[in-house]
Wavefront OBJ file of the C-alpha trace (Angstrom):
o trace
v -23.666 -9.536 14.735
v -20.392 -8.091 16.839
v -21.020 -5.614 19.799
v -18.481 -3.647 18.122
v -19.143 0.147 16.713
v -19.928 -0.671 13.029
v -16.972 1.490 12.046
v -14.806 -1.167 13.662
v -16.219 -4.060 11.800
v -14.092 -5.617 9.071
v -15.143 -5.234 5.459
v -16.030 -8.924 5.281
v -18.458 -8.317 8.156
v -19.997 -5.372 6.889
v -20.610 -6.804 3.322
v -22.198 -10.076 4.941
v -24.513 -7.719 7.331
v -25.489 -5.332 4.540
v -26.430 -8.132 1.735
v -28.429 -10.051 4.584
v -30.221 -6.833 5.577
v -28.607 -7.033 9.013
v -27.808 -3.488 8.779
v -28.488 -0.778 6.173
v -25.586 0.565 3.937
v -27.000 3.973 5.109
v -26.380 2.959 8.343
v -22.840 2.066 7.824
v -21.976 4.819 5.656
v -22.892 7.296 8.426
v -21.482 5.508 11.153
v -17.984 5.844 9.339
v -18.752 9.483 8.144
v -19.169 10.173 12.006
v -15.948 8.347 12.548
v -14.094 10.055 10.268
v -15.565 13.494 11.428
v -14.704 12.683 15.098
v -11.000 10.956 14.296
v -9.889 12.828 11.035
v -9.149 16.233 12.472
v -6.258 15.175 14.837
v -4.172 13.341 11.727
v -5.557 15.073 8.708
v -5.634 11.881 6.600
v -8.859 12.410 4.774
v -8.446 15.672 2.703
v -11.577 15.159 0.378
v -14.974 14.752 2.240
v -17.237 12.992 -0.104
v -20.147 12.174 2.635
v -22.835 13.740 0.800
v -22.059 11.592 -2.380
v -21.366 8.781 -0.361
v -24.931 8.768 1.624
v -26.409 8.966 -1.709
v -24.768 5.947 -3.043
v -25.626 4.243 0.250
v -29.171 4.800 -0.485
v -28.982 3.422 -3.988
v -27.150 0.426 -2.115
v -30.077 -0.121 0.052
v -32.481 -0.061 -2.684
v -30.489 -2.798 -4.561
v -30.729 -4.993 -1.510
v -34.772 -4.484 -1.178
v -35.196 -5.102 -4.896
v -33.110 -8.580 -4.461
v -30.593 -7.434 -7.101
v -27.301 -9.051 -7.528
v -24.873 -7.530 -4.811
v -20.848 -7.444 -5.311
v -18.451 -8.545 -2.809
v -18.167 -4.972 -1.345
v -21.698 -4.027 -1.400
v -22.344 -1.211 1.294
v -18.669 -0.984 2.363
v -17.115 2.262 2.955
v -13.631 2.745 1.408
v -11.096 5.600 0.703
v -9.198 6.451 -2.212
v -5.858 8.005 -2.574
v -5.932 11.602 -4.357
v -3.368 10.572 -7.153
v -6.002 8.432 -8.955
v -9.300 9.551 -10.582
v -12.604 9.794 -9.161
v -14.976 11.161 -11.583
v -15.690 14.904 -10.595
v -13.014 15.355 -8.300
v -9.499 16.741 -8.765
v -6.873 14.260 -9.199
v -4.363 16.929 -7.613
v -1.267 14.277 -6.489
v -0.747 16.666 -3.543
v 0.152 19.430 -5.898
v -1.026 22.958 -5.581
v -0.920 23.575 -9.310
v -3.107 20.447 -9.920
v -5.746 21.286 -7.596
v -8.295 21.785 -10.285
v -7.270 18.773 -12.211
v -10.857 17.237 -12.523
v -11.138 13.804 -13.286
v -13.623 13.197 -16.240
v -14.140 9.163 -15.209
v -13.383 7.054 -12.972
v -9.733 5.598 -12.745
v -9.814 1.430 -13.411
v -9.431 0.711 -9.770
v -12.196 3.103 -8.358
v -14.570 1.593 -11.229
v -13.863 -1.895 -9.978
v -14.504 -0.797 -6.377
v -17.718 0.941 -7.169
v -18.802 -1.881 -9.673
v -18.366 -4.311 -6.285
v -20.667 -1.870 -4.438
v -18.138 -0.397 -2.044
v -19.072 3.342 -1.071
v -16.318 6.347 -1.207
v -16.481 8.311 1.751
v -13.610 10.332 1.011
v -10.108 10.751 -0.357
v -6.608 10.461 1.578
v -3.501 12.490 1.450
v -0.145 11.935 -0.345
v 2.771 13.537 -1.126
v 3.433 15.995 -3.908
v 3.883 13.711 -7.042
v 3.274 10.674 -4.612
v 7.190 10.581 -4.517
v 8.178 10.845 -1.191
v 8.098 8.547 1.720
v 6.521 11.087 3.863
v 2.885 12.305 3.590
v 2.702 16.146 3.473
v 2.057 18.718 0.737
v 1.379 22.233 0.606
v -2.136 21.767 -0.773
v -3.271 19.473 2.143
v -0.813 19.923 4.670
v 0.718 17.181 7.066
v -0.713 13.724 7.647
v 0.318 12.439 11.279
v 0.535 8.687 12.489
v -2.465 7.912 14.660
v -0.198 5.599 16.832
v 2.270 8.634 17.462
v 2.084 11.799 16.211
v 5.913 12.349 16.311
v 6.669 9.425 13.670
v 6.031 9.398 9.992
v 2.703 7.727 8.824
v 4.795 6.684 5.971
v 3.946 7.620 2.268
v 3.246 7.803 -0.326
v -0.201 6.258 0.725
v 0.225 7.772 3.972
v -3.185 9.146 4.222
v -4.834 6.032 3.468
v -2.651 4.019 6.165
v -3.829 6.539 8.920
v -7.418 6.616 7.864
v -7.671 2.989 7.552
v -6.041 2.355 10.975
v -8.319 4.923 12.689
v -11.344 3.001 11.380
v -12.425 5.578 8.742
v -13.376 3.165 6.052
v -12.924 -0.703 6.227
v -10.602 -0.580 3.076
v -8.113 2.075 1.947
v -6.935 2.582 -1.739
v -3.168 2.978 -2.435
v -0.644 2.475 -4.830
v 3.130 1.308 -4.687
v 6.168 2.437 -6.837
v 8.799 2.053 -4.154
v 6.999 0.937 -1.188
v 4.011 3.172 -0.854
v 1.784 0.613 0.340
v 3.874 -1.582 2.652
v 5.585 1.229 4.201
v 2.399 2.994 5.502
v 1.010 -0.518 6.267
v 4.325 -1.000 8.607
v 3.943 2.551 10.104
v 0.353 2.311 10.834
v -0.048 -1.329 11.991
v -1.959 -2.554 9.024
v -2.002 -5.266 6.280
v -1.536 -4.982 2.641
v -0.364 -6.425 -0.749
v 1.357 -5.012 -3.352
v 0.237 -7.288 -6.333
v 2.273 -8.800 -9.209
v 2.273 -6.378 -11.891
v -0.626 -7.022 -14.303
v -2.781 -7.998 -11.576
v -4.624 -4.659 -10.865
v -5.525 -2.626 -14.011
v -4.374 0.958 -13.795
v -5.583 4.044 -15.998
v -6.211 7.560 -15.099
v -8.371 9.353 -17.705
v -7.127 12.605 -16.667
v -3.570 11.948 -17.725
v -2.434 13.861 -20.585
v 0.510 11.467 -21.331
v 1.764 7.888 -20.457
v 3.872 7.043 -17.373
v 7.647 6.213 -18.193
v 8.161 2.390 -19.247
v 9.838 1.077 -16.013
v 7.382 3.330 -13.801
v 4.384 1.324 -15.493
v 6.438 -2.015 -14.816
v 7.140 -0.970 -11.113
v 3.788 0.668 -10.011
v 0.964 -1.252 -8.570
v -2.351 -0.274 -7.161
v -3.528 -2.136 -3.870
v -5.395 -2.387 -0.563
v -4.756 -1.484 2.827
v -6.950 -2.906 5.469
v -6.681 -3.787 9.192
v -7.391 -7.487 8.637
v -5.722 -9.950 6.236
v -9.001 -11.452 5.099
v -10.202 -7.538 3.955
v -7.066 -7.471 2.226
v -7.694 -10.619 0.088
v -11.435 -9.512 -0.628
v -10.195 -5.934 -1.832
v -7.497 -7.699 -3.974
v -10.152 -9.914 -5.518
v -12.468 -6.644 -6.151
v -9.848 -4.591 -7.525
v -8.188 -7.356 -10.005
v -11.379 -7.133 -12.195
v -10.535 -6.709 -16.004
v -10.462 -3.116 -17.167
v -10.005 -2.891 -20.972
v -8.113 0.703 -20.548
v -5.192 -1.189 -19.313
v -3.480 -3.313 -21.802
v -1.307 -4.857 -19.378
v -3.901 -6.592 -17.035
v -3.529 -10.268 -16.900
v -6.113 -12.725 -16.398
v -4.398 -14.671 -13.797
v -6.149 -16.945 -11.138
v -6.422 -15.259 -7.678
v -5.601 -18.959 -6.280
v -2.552 -20.942 -7.422
v -1.984 -24.698 -7.416
v -1.641 -26.304 -4.152
v 1.800 -26.833 -2.805
v 3.405 -29.713 -1.031
v 3.565 -29.303 2.688
v 5.462 -28.324 4.605
v 5.959 -24.964 2.447
v 9.157 -23.663 2.862
v 9.918 -20.338 4.046
v 13.217 -18.501 3.345
v 14.084 -16.118 6.140
v 15.958 -13.236 4.647
v 19.611 -12.848 6.036
v 20.215 -8.962 6.943
v 22.752 -7.516 4.589
v 26.028 -6.961 6.719
v 26.196 -3.024 5.789
v 22.529 -2.541 7.236
v 22.139 -0.705 10.144
v 19.635 -2.205 12.385
v 17.745 -1.994 15.749
v 18.043 -5.133 17.548
v 14.846 -4.831 19.311
v 12.970 -4.394 15.915
v 14.952 -7.466 14.178
v 14.125 -9.276 17.234
v 10.464 -8.697 17.093
v 10.178 -9.116 13.195
v 11.972 -12.744 13.928
v 9.388 -13.824 15.865
v 7.002 -13.657 12.828
v 9.306 -16.679 11.536
v 8.392 -18.705 14.558
v 4.875 -18.014 14.196
v 5.244 -19.378 10.721
v 7.054 -22.652 11.906
v 4.314 -22.959 14.908
v 1.673 -22.723 11.775
v 3.369 -25.605 9.841
v 5.873 -23.648 7.559
v 9.550 -25.034 7.292
v 11.757 -21.843 7.986
v 15.448 -21.538 7.252
v 17.533 -18.609 6.752
v 18.683 -17.657 3.344
v 20.852 -15.101 1.339
v 18.713 -13.531 -1.258
v 20.068 -12.513 -4.304
v 22.251 -9.359 -4.566
v 19.541 -7.301 -2.347
v 21.999 -4.226 -2.843
v 22.262 -4.430 -6.293
v 18.503 -4.928 -6.792
v 17.721 -1.807 -4.787
v 20.239 0.499 -6.792
v 18.759 -0.849 -10.362
v 15.478 0.565 -8.752
v 16.925 3.695 -7.731
v 18.884 4.405 -11.290
v 15.807 3.397 -13.261
v 13.543 5.654 -11.169
v 15.253 8.760 -11.153
v 16.425 8.223 -14.729
v 13.066 8.016 -15.811
v 12.140 10.842 -13.377
v 14.907 13.094 -14.870
v 14.134 12.496 -18.800
v 10.214 12.459 -18.478
v 9.137 14.432 -15.190
v 11.493 16.395 -13.377
v 11.408 19.742 -15.318
v 7.381 19.895 -14.491
v 7.924 19.000 -10.777
v 10.753 21.270 -10.313
v 8.327 24.016 -11.878
v 5.371 22.952 -9.737
v 6.910 21.048 -6.424
v 7.456 22.856 -3.336
v 11.117 23.473 -1.877
v 10.685 20.591 0.339
v 9.608 18.416 -2.208
v 12.475 19.257 -4.643
v 15.095 18.757 -1.339
v 13.884 15.455 -1.087
v 13.946 14.430 -4.462
v 17.308 15.796 -4.813
v 18.186 13.629 -1.887
v 16.954 10.347 -3.839
v 18.804 11.281 -6.868
v 22.123 11.740 -5.281
v 21.813 7.840 -4.553
v 21.155 7.167 -8.367
v 23.447 6.830 -11.301
v 21.551 8.701 -14.260
v 21.831 6.305 -17.130
v 22.203 7.105 -21.033
v 20.684 5.275 -23.402
v 23.266 2.231 -23.521
v 22.727 2.164 -19.881
v 19.234 2.082 -19.585
v 19.090 -0.639 -22.169
v 21.555 -2.578 -20.154
v 19.321 -1.845 -16.962
v 16.267 -3.261 -18.503
v 18.575 -6.580 -19.485
v 19.797 -6.595 -16.020
v 16.110 -6.377 -14.662
v 15.283 -9.983 -16.510
v 18.435 -11.527 -15.313
v 17.504 -10.496 -11.487
v 13.920 -11.380 -11.742
v 15.148 -14.746 -13.129
v 17.087 -15.172 -10.032
v 14.439 -14.260 -7.491
v 12.097 -16.441 -9.470
v 14.598 -19.458 -9.057
v 14.797 -18.879 -5.397
v 11.011 -18.486 -4.967
v 10.838 -22.001 -6.633
v 12.829 -23.725 -4.078
v 11.228 -21.267 -1.100
v 7.936 -20.178 -2.091
v 7.536 -17.615 0.807
v 10.608 -15.221 1.615
v 10.351 -13.497 4.959
v 11.990 -10.190 5.237
v 12.173 -7.125 7.146
v 10.256 -4.014 6.470
v 12.513 -1.536 7.845
v 15.027 -2.829 10.444
v 14.942 -0.064 12.516
v 12.124 1.918 14.406
v 9.944 4.320 12.274
v 11.713 7.600 11.622
v 10.133 11.137 12.487
v 7.922 13.171 10.787
v 9.471 14.642 7.390
v 12.823 12.760 8.469
v 13.698 13.088 4.737
v 14.242 16.714 4.891
v 17.366 16.198 7.176
v 19.697 16.605 4.305
v 21.189 13.715 1.683
v 22.694 11.817 4.898
v 19.052 11.444 6.312
v 17.598 10.509 2.639
v 20.439 7.876 2.391
v 19.615 6.201 5.831
v 16.091 6.101 5.281
v 15.705 4.823 1.618
v 18.995 2.715 1.298
v 19.015 1.782 4.840
v 15.685 1.548 6.333
v 13.704 0.826 3.028
v 16.083 -1.075 1.044
v 13.880 -4.575 1.603
v 10.613 -2.757 0.474
v 11.882 -0.577 -2.225
v 14.256 -3.101 -3.976
v 11.436 -5.528 -5.155
v 9.218 -3.004 -7.063
v 12.021 -3.150 -9.969
v 11.005 -6.905 -10.180
v 7.288 -6.696 -10.306
v 6.521 -9.316 -7.501
v 3.934 -9.593 -5.110
v 4.521 -8.642 -1.752
v 2.173 -8.379 1.528
v 3.142 -6.782 4.865
v 1.377 -7.718 8.135
v 2.080 -6.322 11.770
v 4.124 -8.480 13.788
v 3.803 -6.297 16.856
v 4.370 -3.203 18.799
v 7.664 -1.483 20.048
v 7.534 1.317 22.241
v 3.738 1.803 21.542
v 4.842 2.087 17.714
v 3.630 -0.722 15.337
v 6.196 -2.990 13.428
v 5.481 -5.301 10.377
v 7.270 -7.688 8.190
v 6.918 -8.389 4.702
v 6.090 -11.547 2.878
v 7.523 -12.158 -0.767
v 5.987 -14.880 -3.205
v 6.445 -15.696 -6.532
v 4.648 -13.878 -9.833
v 0.605 -14.057 -9.391
v 0.842 -16.147 -6.108
v -0.343 -13.445 -3.773
v -2.312 -16.372 -2.205
v 0.879 -17.523 -0.689
v 2.049 -14.438 0.626
v -1.432 -13.696 2.187
v -1.656 -17.149 3.355
v 1.636 -16.517 5.484
v 0.264 -12.937 6.561
v -2.994 -14.665 7.897
v -1.033 -17.235 9.957
v 1.253 -14.386 11.415
v -2.010 -12.417 11.881
v -3.683 -15.137 13.974
v -0.657 -15.121 16.562
v -0.384 -11.270 16.304
v -4.328 -10.287 16.386
v -5.775 -7.430 14.749
v -3.199 -4.315 15.826
v -5.573 -1.627 15.368
v -7.935 -2.692 18.014
v -5.268 -1.718 20.559
v -5.027 1.686 18.820
v -8.670 2.121 19.522
v -8.299 0.634 22.902
v -6.271 3.820 23.855
v -9.424 6.150 23.256
v -10.938 4.647 26.206
l 1 2 3 4 5 6 7 8 9 10 11 12 13 14 15 16 17 18 19 20 21 22 23 24 25 26 27 28 29 30 31 32 33 34 35 36 37 38 39 40 41 42 43 44 45 46 47 48 49 50 51 52 53 54 55 56 57 58 59 60 61 62 63 64 65 66 67 68 69 70 71 72 73 74 75 76 77 78 79 80 81 82 83 84 85 86 87 88 89 90 91 92 93 94 95 96 97 98 99 100 101 102 103 104 105 106 107 108 109 110 111 112 113 114 115 116 117 118 119 120 121 122 123 124 125 126 127 128 129 130 131 132 133 134 135 136 137 138 139 140 141 142 143 144 145 146 147 148 149 150 151 152 153 154 155 156 157 158 159 160 161 162 163 164 165 166 167 168 169 170 171 172 173 174 175 176 177 178 179 180 181 182 183 184 185 186 187 188 189 190 191 192 193 194 195 196 197 198 199 200 201 202 203 204 205 206 207 208 209 210 211 212 213 214 215 216 217 218 219 220 221 222 223 224 225 226 227 228 229 230 231 232 233 234 235 236 237 238 239 240 241 242 243 244 245 246 247 248 249 250 251 252 253 254 255 256 257 258 259 260 261 262 263 264 265 266 267 268 269 270 271 272 273 274 275 276 277 278 279 280 281 282 283 284 285 286 287 288 289 290 291 292 293 294 295 296 297 298 299 300 301 302 303 304 305 306 307 308 309 310 311 312 313 314 315 316 317 318 319 320 321 322 323 324 325 326 327 328 329 330 331 332 333 334 335 336 337 338 339 340 341 342 343 344 345 346 347 348 349 350 351 352 353 354 355 356 357 358 359 360 361 362 363 364 365 366 367 368 369 370 371 372 373 374 375 376 377 378 379 380 381 382 383 384 385 386 387 388 389 390 391 392 393 394 395 396 397 398 399 400 401 402 403 404 405 406 407 408 409 410 411 412 413 414 415 416 417 418 419 420 421 422 423 424 425 426 427 428 429 430 431 432 433 434 435 436 437 438 439 440 441 442 443 444 445 446 447 448 449 450 451 452 453 454 455 456 457 458 459 460 461 462 463 464 465 466 467 468 469 470 471 472 473
């Protein structure tokens, strides 16, 4: 086995070592717990410590190995879970003080799948209030810092998962994404991720007292954050197991038909109104070179009306929030949360019933246009953000600052949620000691194509987290 400390192993390496009896699940789990206790206080990524339960689960995992029982793909692999999904017996607080005692009666669908695959949950990670900010801070658990640079954001809303995974606290971090909440933290923390096709990974929280709005259900997806693309692929497979509690789960194969080579890659043209940092764009454009070197055929293209797509996402998200959630959010949320929410709302057009129905119809038209593009270019490469990662809580700088972040910086990320298409993020390098990633979009249920391209980029860039660990000397 590798001479690296156990907490630095990939999920693939860890699962293989445990299943072959080369290391015990208890030893692996204790190594991750020790790493959590050493590294977490500086960043506040894990806010619920499940060490005691994790050791017991690891002991049971070792007994299964000794008995020769059938083992899951993540048997003995430590993971973290975001505090906005149900873990039986723990509070699904969603970062809200008033929900600190919202104890889950059972596991959510994604947590159940992780456990059934043999994963060991060592802790729960931080999120902003209601998981509705791109910056991870809340009055219940406080601010989560970026391990690369405490001055910049770790992203959100899966910022705790991103910071923890980058530090080596768990081999895989669970997160979710309604406007970039997997891809944005992956970019900020130098990680790989996949926001899967809608219906790929089942979602359900037993603690929920009502269903989410219609478009929120169609735009939100569960998914993994990891340091290596192969771990993202393994976690996607595990998380995608059927759960009857999600009626929209789709039994789609994880690997689609082989495409004729060279696979065509569309390099997304930057909108003229987008404020960019040339150094960031230059680094991101290297990903196109890496794909060309790997045998892909790359060509710059115009993606279908990115601005209109982003506006549609913003309009429907904020309209649904206003109708079905804003009253409670204003009642329970902090002043900072409400300020951020109002900043995003200022960018939206609130839709009446005819307008909402028209937006639903418009979504289909726009999805059809993107699907047509992806027939010709099965992989589309875009920036994550065209500028350097913003400072901690930059969205509290007023409506103009919110517009800069969400419309300018996160436009390529958030717009895609309304379409439900799969999109990966993979690091492409470091600028001023801060990670930079790129986004890879594919057609419905072709996560495999996005991850294949991500792996080709990773092969040239390497695993970015190792340079972060190297700073610890």
